[in-house]
C-alpha positions as CSV (number, residue, x, y, z in Angstrom):
1,X,-12.1,3.4,2.6
2,X,-11.3,5.3,-0.8
3,X,-9.2,7.4,1.8
4,X,-7.1,4.4,3.1
5,X,-7.0,3.3,-0.5
6,X,-5.3,6.3,-1.8
7,X,-2.9,6.5,0.7
8,X,-1.5,2.9,0.4
9,X,-1.3,3.4,-3.3
10,X,0.5,6.2,-3.0
11,X,3.2,4.4,-1.0
12,X,3.1,1.7,-3.3
13,X,4.0,3.6,-5.9
14,X,6.5,5.0,-5.1
15,X,8.5,1.8,-4.4
16,X,6.8,-0.6,-7.0
17,X,9.9,-0.6,-9.5
18,X,12.1,-1.7,-6.5
19,X,9.3,-4.6,-5.4
20,X,9.6,-5.7,-8.8
21,X,13.1,-5.6,-8.8
22,X,13.7,-7.5,-5.5
23,X,10.7,-9.3,-5.5
24,X,9.7,-8.4,-2.1
25,X,7.8,-6.1,-0.3
26,X,10.1,-4.7,1.9
27,X,9.3,-2.0,3.9
28,X,5.7,-1.5,2.2
29,X,4.7,-4.5,3.9
30,X,4.7,-2.7,7.4
31,X,2.9,0.2,5.7
32,X,0.4,-2.4,4.5
33,X,0.2,-3.7,7.9
34,X,-0.4,-0.5,9.3
35,X,-2.9,0.5,6.8
36,X,-5.8,-1.0,8.1
37,X,-6.6,-2.6,4.8
38,X,-6.0,-6.2,6.1
39,X,-9.5,-5.7,8.1
40,X,-11.3,-4.7,4.8
41,X,-13.6,-8.2,5.0
42,X,-13.0,-9.1,8.5
43,X,-16.8,-8.3,10.2
44,X,-17.1,-5.2,12.1
45,X,-17.6,-7.2,15.1
46,X,-14.2,-8.6,15.2
47,X,-12.3,-4.9,14.2
48,X,-12.5,-5.1,10.5
49,X,-14.3,-2.7,8.1
50,X,-16.9,-4.9,7.3
51,X,-16.4,-4.9,3.9
52,X,-17.4,-7.1,0.9
53,X,-16.4,-8.6,-2.2
54,X,-17.6,-5.3,-4.7
55,X,-14.8,-3.4,-1.9
56,X,-12.0,-6.1,-2.8
57,X,-12.6,-5.4,-5.9
58,X,-11.9,-1.6,-5.5
59,X,-9.0,-2.8,-3.7
60,X,-7.6,-5.0,-6.1
61,X,-8.1,-2.7,-8.8
62,X,-6.9,0.4,-7.9
63,X,-3.3,-1.4,-6.3
64,X,-2.9,-3.0,-9.4
65,X,-2.4,0.1,-11.0
66,X,0.5,0.3,-9.2
67,X,1.7,-3.2,-8.5
68,X,0.1,-6.3,-9.3
69,X,2.0,-8.3,-6.6
70,X,1.2,-6.1,-3.8
71,X,-2.7,-6.5,-4.6
72,X,-2.5,-10.0,-5.3
73,X,-1.1,-10.6,-1.4
74,X,-3.9,-8.2,-0.2
75,X,-6.4,-10.8,-2.1
76,X,-4.6,-14.1,-0.6
77,X,-4.6,-12.4,3.0
78,X,-8.5,-11.8,2.3
79,X,-9.6,-15.8,1.2
80,X,-7.4,-16.6,4.3
81,X,-9.7,-14.4,5.7
82,X,-12.6,-15.7,4.4
83,X,-12.0,-19.2,4.7
84,X,-12.1,-18.3,8.5
85,X,-15.2,-15.7,8.0
86,X,-17.2,-18.5,6.1
87,X,-16.0,-22.2,7.5
88,X,-14.3,-20.9,11.1
89,X,-16.5,-21.9,14.5
90,X,-17.4,-18.9,16.1
91,X,-14.0,-19.7,18.9
92,X,-11.6,-19.7,15.4
93,X,-13.6,-16.5,14.4
94,X,-12.4,-15.0,17.7
95,X,-8.7,-15.6,17.6
96,X,-7.9,-15.7,14.1
97,X,-9.7,-12.2,12.8
98,X,-8.7,-10.0,15.3
99,X,-5.2,-11.2,14.9
100,X,-5.8,-10.9,10.7
101,X,-6.2,-7.0,11.2
102,X,-2.3,-7.0,11.2
103,X,-1.0,-10.3,10.6
104,X,-0.6,-11.8,7.1
105,X,-2.9,-15.0,6.1
106,X,-2.0,-17.1,3.1
107,X,-3.8,-20.1,2.0
108,X,-2.0,-23.0,1.1
109,X,-3.3,-25.7,-1.1
110,X,-0.9,-26.2,-4.7
111,X,1.8,-28.6,-4.7
112,X,4.4,-29.5,-6.9
113,X,2.5,-32.7,-8.9
114,X,-0.5,-30.3,-9.8
115,X,-2.0,-27.2,-9.1
116,X,-5.8,-26.7,-10.6
117,X,-7.0,-30.4,-9.6
118,X,-7.3,-30.0,-5.9
119,X,-8.8,-33.0,-5.3
120,X,-6.5,-35.0,-7.2
121,X,-3.2,-33.2,-6.4
122,X,-3.3,-32.6,-2.5
123,X,-1.0,-35.3,-0.8
124,X,0.5,-33.3,2.2
125,X,-0.1,-35.7,5.1
126,X,-2.2,-34.7,8.5
127,X,-1.9,-37.8,10.4
128,X,-4.0,-37.6,13.7
129,X,-2.2,-38.7,17.0
130,X,-4.7,-38.3,20.1
131,X,-6.2,-35.4,19.8
132,X,-3.8,-33.5,17.4
133,X,-2.5,-34.1,13.7
134,X,1.0,-33.6,12.5
135,X,1.0,-32.0,8.8
136,X,3.9,-33.3,6.4
137,X,4.8,-32.6,3.1
138,X,5.0,-29.4,1.2
139,X,3.1,-26.5,-1.0
140,X,4.1,-24.3,-3.3
141,X,3.1,-21.4,-5.8
142,X,1.6,-19.7,-2.1
143,X,1.4,-16.3,-1.9
144,X,2.2,-14.9,1.1
145,X,4.0,-17.9,2.1
146,X,7.1,-15.6,2.9
147,X,4.9,-13.0,4.9
148,X,2.7,-15.0,6.4
149,X,1.9,-15.6,10.4
150,X,-1.3,-17.6,9.4
151,X,-1.7,-20.6,7.2
152,X,-4.9,-21.9,5.9
153,X,-3.5,-25.7,4.7
154,X,-5.4,-28.4,2.7
155,X,-3.9,-31.8,4.2
156,X,-5.1,-35.4,3.4
157,X,-6.3,-37.5,6.1
158,X,-8.1,-40.4,4.2
159,X,-8.6,-40.9,0.5
160,X,-10.4,-39.1,-2.5
161,X,-11.8,-35.8,-2.3
162,X,-13.8,-36.7,1.0
163,X,-10.1,-37.0,2.3
164,X,-8.7,-33.6,2.5
165,X,-9.4,-31.5,5.5
166,X,-8.7,-27.6,5.9
167,X,-6.7,-26.5,9.3
168,X,-5.3,-23.3,10.4
169,X,-2.2,-23.2,11.5
170,X,0.1,-20.7,12.8
171,X,3.8,-19.3,11.6
172,X,6.2,-21.9,13.2
173,X,10.2,-23.2,13.4
174,X,8.2,-26.4,11.3
175,X,6.9,-24.0,8.8
176,X,10.4,-23.8,6.2
177,X,9.5,-20.8,3.3
178,X,11.3,-20.9,0.1
179,X,10.6,-17.3,-1.9
180,X,10.2,-18.4,-5.7
181,X,11.4,-16.1,-8.7
182,X,8.8,-15.8,-10.4
183,X,8.7,-13.3,-13.6
184,X,5.3,-11.4,-12.7
185,X,3.1,-10.6,-9.8
186,X,6.7,-9.8,-7.9
187,X,6.4,-9.0,-4.5
188,X,3.9,-11.0,-3.5
189,X,5.8,-13.5,-1.0
190,X,5.0,-16.8,-3.7
191,X,7.1,-19.1,-1.8
192,X,7.4,-23.2,-1.7
193,X,6.1,-24.2,2.0
194,X,7.5,-27.4,3.6
195,X,5.6,-28.7,6.5
196,X,7.8,-30.7,9.1
197,X,6.5,-32.3,11.5
198,X,3.7,-29.1,12.1
199,X,1.3,-30.0,15.2
200,X,-2.3,-28.8,14.4
201,X,-5.0,-29.4,17.8
202,X,-8.3,-31.1,16.2
203,X,-9.7,-27.7,17.0
204,X,-7.7,-25.6,14.4
205,X,-10.1,-28.0,11.9
206,X,-12.4,-25.8,9.9
207,X,-15.7,-27.3,9.7
208,X,-15.0,-31.0,10.1
209,X,-12.5,-33.8,8.8
210,X,-13.3,-34.6,4.9
211,X,-14.4,-31.1,4.6
212,X,-11.2,-29.8,3.2
213,X,-12.2,-29.1,-0.4
214,X,-15.7,-27.7,0.8
215,X,-13.8,-24.9,1.9
216,X,-10.9,-24.9,-0.4
217,X,-13.4,-24.4,-3.5
218,X,-15.9,-21.9,-1.4
219,X,-13.0,-19.3,-0.6
220,X,-11.4,-19.8,-4.0
221,X,-14.6,-19.1,-6.1
222,X,-16.1,-16.1,-4.4
223,X,-12.7,-14.5,-4.6
224,X,-12.1,-14.6,-8.3
225,X,-13.7,-11.6,-9.0
226,X,-11.1,-9.5,-6.9
227,X,-8.7,-11.3,-8.4
228,X,-10.2,-10.6,-11.5
229,X,-10.0,-7.3,-10.9
230,X,-6.1,-6.8,-10.5
231,X,-6.2,-7.6,-14.5
232,X,-8.4,-4.9,-14.6
233,X,-6.4,-2.4,-12.8
234,X,-3.4,-4.3,-15.1
235,X,-5.1,-3.3,-18.1
236,X,-6.1,0.1,-17.1
237,X,-3.1,1.2,-16.5
238,X,-1.6,0.0,-19.4
239,X,-4.2,2.0,-21.6
240,X,-3.2,5.1,-19.4
241,X,0.6,5.2,-20.3
242,X,-0.3,3.6,-24.0
243,X,-2.6,6.8,-24.3
244,X,0.1,9.2,-23.2
245,X,2.8,7.9,-25.4
246,X,1.0,7.6,-28.3
247,X,0.0,11.3,-28.2
248,X,4.0,11.7,-27.3
249,X,5.8,9.7,-29.5
250,X,6.7,11.4,-33.0
251,X,6.1,9.6,-36.5
252,X,5.9,10.1,-40.4
253,X,5.4,13.9,-39.3
254,X,3.1,13.4,-36.9
255,X,2.5,11.7,-33.6
256,X,1.4,8.0,-33.1
257,X,-1.8,9.2,-32.0
258,X,-2.9,10.9,-35.4
259,X,-2.3,7.0,-36.9
260,X,-5.9,5.3,-37.4
261,X,-4.5,2.0,-36.7
262,X,-3.3,3.0,-32.7
263,X,-6.3,4.8,-32.4
264,X,-8.2,1.5,-33.4
265,X,-5.6,-0.4,-31.1
266,X,-6.4,1.9,-28.2
267,X,-10.3,2.0,-28.6
268,X,-10.6,-2.0,-28.9
269,X,-8.5,-2.1,-25.0
270,X,-10.9,0.5,-23.9
271,X,-13.5,-1.8,-25.0
272,X,-12.8,-4.6,-23.4
273,X,-11.8,-2.5,-20.4
274,X,-15.0,-1.3,-20.1
275,X,-17.0,-4.9,-20.7
276,X,-14.5,-6.0,-18.2
277,X,-15.0,-3.4,-15.3
278,X,-19.1,-4.0,-16.1
279,X,-19.0,-7.7,-15.7
280,X,-16.6,-7.7,-12.5
281,X,-18.5,-5.2,-10.5
282,X,-21.7,-6.7,-11.5
283,X,-20.7,-9.7,-10.4
284,X,-19.5,-8.7,-7.3
285,X,-22.9,-6.4,-6.7
286,X,-25.5,-9.3,-7.1
287,X,-23.2,-12.5,-6.3
288,X,-25.8,-14.6,-7.5
289,X,-23.4,-17.3,-8.8
290,X,-19.8,-16.7,-7.3
291,X,-18.4,-20.0,-9.2
292,X,-19.8,-19.2,-12.7
293,X,-19.2,-15.6,-12.4
294,X,-15.8,-15.4,-10.7
295,X,-14.6,-18.4,-13.9
296,X,-16.1,-15.9,-16.6
297,X,-14.4,-12.6,-14.9
298,X,-10.9,-14.4,-14.8
299,X,-11.2,-15.6,-18.1
300,X,-12.1,-12.3,-19.5
301,X,-9.7,-10.9,-17.5
302,X,-6.5,-12.7,-18.6
303,X,-7.7,-11.3,-22.0
304,X,-8.0,-8.2,-21.8
305,X,-4.9,-7.8,-19.3
306,X,-3.0,-9.5,-21.9
307,X,-4.1,-7.5,-24.6
308,X,-3.6,-4.1,-23.1
309,X,0.4,-5.3,-21.8
310,X,0.4,-5.6,-25.9
311,X,-0.5,-2.8,-27.1
312,X,1.4,-1.0,-24.5
313,X,4.6,-2.7,-25.5
314,X,3.4,-2.2,-28.9
315,X,3.0,1.4,-29.0
316,X,6.4,1.8,-26.8
317,X,8.6,0.0,-29.4
318,X,11.6,-1.3,-28.4
319,X,11.5,0.7,-24.7
320,X,8.1,-1.2,-23.8
321,X,10.8,-4.3,-23.3
322,X,13.3,-2.6,-21.3
323,X,13.6,-4.2,-18.4
324,X,11.5,-3.0,-15.3
325,X,9.6,-0.4,-17.3
326,X,6.0,-0.2,-16.5
327,X,5.2,-1.6,-20.1
328,X,7.2,-4.9,-19.1
329,X,6.6,-5.6,-16.0
330,X,2.7,-5.4,-17.1
331,X,3.5,-7.6,-19.6
332,X,5.2,-10.3,-16.8
333,X,1.8,-9.7,-14.2
334,X,-0.7,-9.9,-17.2
335,X,0.6,-13.7,-18.2
336,X,0.5,-14.4,-14.8
337,X,-3.4,-13.7,-14.5
338,X,-4.1,-16.6,-16.7
339,X,-2.3,-18.8,-13.9
340,X,-3.2,-17.8,-10.2
341,X,-6.0,-19.0,-8.4
342,X,-6.9,-21.2,-10.9
343,X,-5.7,-21.9,-14.6
344,X,-7.5,-20.6,-17.6
345,X,-8.4,-24.0,-19.0
346,X,-10.0,-25.4,-15.3
347,X,-12.4,-21.7,-15.5
348,X,-13.6,-22.8,-19.3
349,X,-14.4,-26.4,-17.8
350,X,-16.3,-24.7,-15.1
351,X,-18.5,-22.7,-17.8
352,X,-18.7,-25.6,-19.7
353,X,-20.3,-27.4,-16.8
354,X,-22.4,-24.4,-16.1
355,X,-23.7,-24.2,-19.8
356,X,-24.5,-28.0,-19.7
357,X,-25.8,-28.9,-16.7
């Protein structure tokens, strides 16, 4: 696997600035599809690599060092895979997991009136007509929205939290994607989706009608660890370029690295990166409480990535804010960690509930 990751990382690194500038993977998307990385957590019996969340963390960390957008795209694809792997019937697994070896998947939950409040914000209608359902409505801030061929869609089939149902939908003319020009994690295929009378057979339901919230939360929780590894990768790259710059930049008769204030800044970032790395990989290895540990990791990841990016900009000075520079790109990407896959405030609520249970 490491060779696969290294080869893809090399390709992405060469195109990272272009991906960020154009907000599109371009030809790198084909490289991703052909690399084998999409099968990372697909079981071997369906043609995949049979990897686990630890492996997903490694992939996310390494790719995030060159492009957080590409890393995010791959992790969200793995979330779609996970929804089928964890909650799909054998027939659904046999149909979709081999397809997801080469095709991009996504999970479409978020809507315009509320993101993290899954139970209360979903309004996309799923109306039953015979042995099929018609999906009508919109989703927004959907990573891989412009790339996906397979969509895990949470729609409303009834009232309240038990009125949500998760469907597997395939790309069709009834699903229209509009690219979103987000500041961070660019190139991830982020889009708003419009579902216009999209018909899906009842066999496309994951688990059963009314189990949509279970599928959504059960898929998001463990995958927050690989997502947090994106923040780790961002922070590590920021520290690397900060150290390089501090050693070279002349100031006050020496270099920035001679100044104790700068040394302390770098040391603080290094310590926090080490803590984050150990937390993520220990949790991914044991998976004892994915909901709690994923929330903790995501909170810490956002803090560390933001601090590392802030230090990088400080050390690069004005050049650190030049549009398209590594430090400036990392600054935008790090901020995105706070919101994607569950806002920091919601993660704190999850941690608090664990403490007070």
